[in-house]
C-alpha positions, 0 to 999 in steps of 0.5 A, spaced: 483 462 506 483 470 507 490 470 511 495 469 505 491 475 501 492 480 508 500 478 508 500 480 500 497 486 502 502 488 507 508 486 504 505 490 498 504 496 502 511 496 505 514 495 498 510 502 496 512 505 503 519 504 501 519 506 494 516 513 497 522 514 501 526 513 496 523 517 491 523 523 496 531 521 498 534 520 491 535 525 486 531 524 479 538 523 475 540 518 481 534 514 480 534 507 476 533 508 468 527 504 469 524 508 474 518 513 472 521 520 473 528 518 471 531 524 468 539 524 466 543 529 470 537 532 474 538 534 481 530 535 483 526 530 487 520 527 485 515 529 491 509 527 487 512 520 485 513 519 492 506 521 495 503 517 490 507 511 492 505 513 499 498 513 498 499 506 494 501 504 500 496 506 505 491 503 500 494 497 500 494 497 508 487 499 508 486 492 503 490 488 508 485 491 514 479 489 511 481 482 508 483 480 515 477 481 518 473 477 522 467 473 519 464 468 523 457 466 523 456 466 530 456 474 530 451 475 526 444 475 530 438 471 527 432 474 525 427 469 529 420 471 531 417 470 538 410 469 537 
């Protein structure tokens, strides 16, 4: 049941990476009006918004990595006494 969460986290990470690139390549005046950082007529780039999107993308990949880990019970040694 962990597999769907892994796929969701990877998709979210890809969206955040695309958003980071979009912020780094688009002027603030050219962003859609519903994006944070939109400023009408502005010509500067929002580096901090792109960096935040990049960090969230990396965090999503870390969550995908941990959610897709192996969880079989045979890899855990049993604590048995040999007296």
